[in-house]
Backbone bond lengths (Angstrom), bond angles and torsions (degrees), N, CA, C in turn:
res aa  C-N    CA-C-N  psi(-1)  N-CA   C-N-CA  omega(-1)  CA-C   N-CA-C  phi
1 M - - - 1.436 - - 1.516 110.20 -
2 K 1.266 116.93 149.28 1.459 121.42 177.38 1.513 112.06 -69.70
3 E 1.289 117.08 -13.74 1.460 122.39 -177.38 1.525 112.60 -88.08
4 G 1.326 117.08 1.11 1.454 120.20 -179.88 1.514 114.46 81.25
5 I 1.304 116.72 16.81 1.461 121.66 179.08 1.526 107.74 -102.90
6 S 1.319 116.88 130.00 1.464 119.81 174.97 1.527 108.42 -116.84
7 L 1.321 115.38 149.44 1.459 121.79 -179.16 1.518 109.63 -121.08
8 E 1.305 115.81 145.59 1.455 121.11 171.14 1.524 106.85 -112.53
9 V 1.314 116.96 127.58 1.459 121.51 -178.00 1.521 109.29 -104.73
10 V 1.320 115.70 127.80 1.459 122.05 172.17 1.521 105.48 -110.01
11 D 1.309 116.29 105.34 1.465 122.16 -178.89 1.522 108.29 -91.09
12 L 1.313 115.66 104.01 1.465 119.91 -178.68 1.524 109.56 -76.83
13 R 1.297 116.45 112.52 1.471 121.37 -178.17 1.519 111.89 -74.57
14 T 1.311 115.56 -29.36 1.464 120.08 177.50 1.524 108.40 -136.73
15 L 1.311 115.31 154.02 1.455 120.20 175.70 1.518 111.73 -103.03
16 M 1.321 115.60 -18.41 1.459 121.23 177.75 1.513 107.37 -141.59
17 P 1.289 122.43 101.52 1.452 124.72 5.94 1.534 111.53 -78.97
18 L 1.306 115.66 148.29 1.457 122.97 177.90 1.524 108.60 -91.19
19 D 1.319 116.63 131.43 1.467 121.73 179.21 1.531 108.62 -80.60
20 K 1.322 115.39 76.71 1.464 121.30 -176.79 1.523 111.72 -59.86
21 E 1.315 117.02 -40.44 1.462 119.69 -176.38 1.521 111.98 -63.63
22 A 1.332 118.53 -36.28 1.467 120.72 177.19 1.525 110.42 -64.67
23 V 1.321 116.78 -40.37 1.466 121.33 178.43 1.525 109.65 -67.27
24 F 1.329 117.51 -47.37 1.465 121.55 179.90 1.529 110.82 -60.40
25 E 1.322 116.96 -43.04 1.465 121.49 -179.34 1.528 111.17 -60.95
26 S 1.324 116.94 -42.27 1.456 120.98 179.49 1.526 111.32 -65.15
27 V 1.321 117.11 -42.90 1.472 120.70 179.47 1.521 110.27 -65.99
28 R 1.311 117.44 -41.15 1.474 119.98 178.38 1.526 111.30 -64.68
29 K 1.321 116.55 -33.31 1.473 121.94 -179.80 1.526 111.67 -74.80
30 T 1.335 117.40 -43.23 1.465 121.62 -172.71 1.526 114.03 -99.40
31 S 1.299 117.50 -19.89 1.468 124.97 -176.37 1.529 113.18 65.66
32 K 1.315 117.07 14.98 1.468 122.08 -178.47 1.527 109.42 -137.79
33 A 1.349 115.40 163.76 1.462 119.55 176.47 1.528 110.34 -154.37
34 I 1.320 114.66 129.77 1.465 122.79 172.01 1.522 106.16 -124.77
35 M 1.318 116.98 123.68 1.459 121.77 176.06 1.524 107.70 -95.02
36 L 1.306 117.72 124.17 1.470 122.74 179.03 1.518 108.63 -123.68
37 H 1.330 116.11 123.47 1.462 120.85 173.76 1.518 108.91 -156.57
38 E 1.320 116.08 162.78 1.465 121.48 -175.30 1.518 113.79 -90.41
39 D 1.303 118.13 -7.64 1.461 121.21 -179.49 1.525 109.13 -76.60
40 N 1.327 116.89 172.13 1.462 121.12 176.74 1.524 109.80 -58.99
41 K 1.310 115.70 149.57 1.458 120.85 -176.59 1.528 111.87 -67.33
42 T 1.318 117.33 -46.95 1.456 121.26 -177.01 1.531 110.54 -76.96
43 G 1.310 115.20 125.09 1.457 120.20 176.79 1.521 114.35 77.59
44 G 1.318 118.06 9.19 1.460 121.43 -179.47 1.517 112.08 -84.69
45 I 1.321 115.68 178.66 1.464 120.65 -179.15 1.524 110.59 -65.14
46 G 1.336 117.60 -30.22 1.462 120.19 177.71 1.515 112.00 -61.52
47 A 1.321 116.87 -38.32 1.467 120.97 177.88 1.522 110.51 -66.37
48 E 1.320 116.20 -39.18 1.468 119.84 179.42 1.527 111.01 -66.69
49 I 1.318 117.11 -43.14 1.467 120.01 179.31 1.527 109.90 -68.13
50 A 1.334 117.64 -38.81 1.460 120.65 176.87 1.532 110.60 -60.15
51 A 1.326 116.95 -42.81 1.470 120.72 177.87 1.528 110.45 -63.16
52 M 1.315 116.35 -42.23 1.461 121.29 178.84 1.531 110.27 -61.21
53 L 1.342 117.01 -42.48 1.464 120.33 178.98 1.522 111.41 -66.74
54 A 1.320 116.87 -38.80 1.461 120.33 178.02 1.530 110.89 -63.02
55 E 1.312 116.84 -35.13 1.460 121.23 179.60 1.527 112.76 -78.30
56 E 1.332 116.65 -39.47 1.465 120.92 -170.27 1.534 114.95 -102.49
57 C 1.332 118.11 -24.81 1.473 120.64 -172.20 1.525 113.24 -129.72
58 F 1.307 118.06 20.30 1.462 120.77 -175.15 1.528 112.01 -54.57
59 D 1.320 117.30 -42.81 1.464 121.23 -178.08 1.529 112.63 -66.73
60 S 1.317 118.09 -19.16 1.468 121.84 179.91 1.517 112.80 -88.52
61 L 1.320 117.52 -13.91 1.466 121.06 -175.83 1.526 111.59 -82.38
62 D 1.334 114.23 137.73 1.465 121.65 178.67 1.525 110.02 -118.18
63 G 1.299 116.98 32.49 1.453 122.47 -178.87 1.511 109.12 170.99
64 P 1.322 117.19 174.74 1.467 120.07 -179.12 1.527 111.46 -71.41
65 I 1.295 116.13 154.71 1.465 121.94 171.83 1.520 106.09 -82.70
66 L 1.326 116.44 122.41 1.463 120.46 -179.05 1.524 109.97 -103.63
67 R 1.331 115.60 145.81 1.465 121.27 177.47 1.525 109.22 -120.90
68 I 1.323 115.24 130.90 1.459 122.34 174.05 1.520 105.94 -117.07
69 A 1.317 115.63 119.99 1.464 119.63 -175.65 1.523 108.87 -156.28
70 A 1.303 114.65 174.47 1.458 120.27 176.25 1.532 109.12 -70.98
71 P 1.332 116.86 154.32 1.474 118.72 178.27 1.526 111.28 -66.44
72 D 1.301 115.26 162.77 1.468 121.50 -178.08 1.530 110.75 -81.35
73 T 1.312 115.32 63.40 1.460 122.90 177.67 1.524 108.22 -138.81
74 P 1.312 118.28 163.67 1.470 119.47 175.01 1.532 110.66 -63.62
75 V 1.323 115.96 150.61 1.466 120.98 177.99 1.521 108.46 -67.06
76 P 1.339 117.76 126.89 1.466 119.51 -179.96 1.524 111.64 -71.08
77 F 1.313 116.02 149.93 1.469 121.92 179.18 1.523 111.27 -79.41
78 S 1.308 117.69 -34.33 1.451 123.58 -177.90 1.529 110.64 -67.57
79 T 1.333 117.25 131.05 1.469 121.58 -179.09 1.526 112.64 -58.64
80 P 1.346 120.12 -46.74 1.470 118.31 178.11 1.525 112.77 -62.19
81 L 1.324 117.30 -37.24 1.460 119.89 178.24 1.528 111.41 -69.99
82 E 1.332 116.18 -35.40 1.454 119.62 177.82 1.527 110.37 -64.34
83 E 1.324 117.68 -40.10 1.465 121.10 177.80 1.522 110.70 -62.78
84 Y 1.319 117.14 -37.85 1.463 121.34 177.27 1.532 110.83 -68.34
85 F 1.305 115.77 -35.51 1.466 124.22 -175.81 1.533 112.23 -67.81
86 L 1.333 117.11 -40.32 1.468 121.24 -174.52 1.527 111.59 -77.13
87 P 1.343 117.62 151.57 1.462 120.71 176.36 1.533 111.10 -58.78
88 K 1.333 115.38 148.08 1.459 121.80 -176.67 1.521 111.13 -122.56
89 V 1.327 115.85 166.57 1.462 121.69 177.29 1.521 109.92 -56.38
90 S 1.315 117.26 -40.17 1.470 120.32 -179.64 1.530 111.30 -61.03
91 D 1.322 117.48 -33.23 1.469 120.86 176.96 1.533 110.52 -64.34
92 I 1.330 115.80 -41.16 1.468 120.88 179.35 1.523 110.15 -66.71
93 L 1.327 116.39 -45.02 1.462 120.09 179.55 1.520 111.53 -61.19
94 N 1.320 117.32 -43.35 1.466 120.53 178.56 1.523 111.93 -62.43
95 A 1.335 117.01 -41.65 1.465 120.49 178.74 1.525 110.95 -66.39
96 A 1.341 117.18 -41.56 1.464 121.03 179.36 1.526 110.73 -63.53
97 R 1.320 116.59 -42.06 1.471 120.33 177.47 1.528 111.11 -63.39
98 K 1.314 116.13 -40.87 1.465 120.36 -179.93 1.524 110.62 -61.92
99 L 1.342 116.49 -45.72 1.471 119.37 -179.47 1.517 111.46 -69.42
100 A 1.330 118.21 -37.24 1.464 120.94 179.82 1.516 111.01 -64.14
101 A 1.331 116.92 -32.55 1.466 120.87 -179.39 1.529 112.51 -82.99
102 Y 1.323 116.93 -10.74 1.464 120.42 -175.22 1.510 110.31 -71.46
């Protein structure tokens, strides 16, 4: 980014088994965590991973754990509404800026 912010992406290929050590290693390295997924925010995998990080890596965190996810509504059938519904690049940039300023 031109703003001097760099991101490390941990792309979880599977959720069961979950590669906890890869997630823990990234948080210990960066001291930050943003959960990004397309499912609803409440009760999604991002919430579970955030809880896991709060339990296992709290001392390594230098800011809040942020979650970027779809709103807690049914997925719209309309293509334009679906595009609005899903997380966007701007959501990631806003979260990264928020954590960088923390």
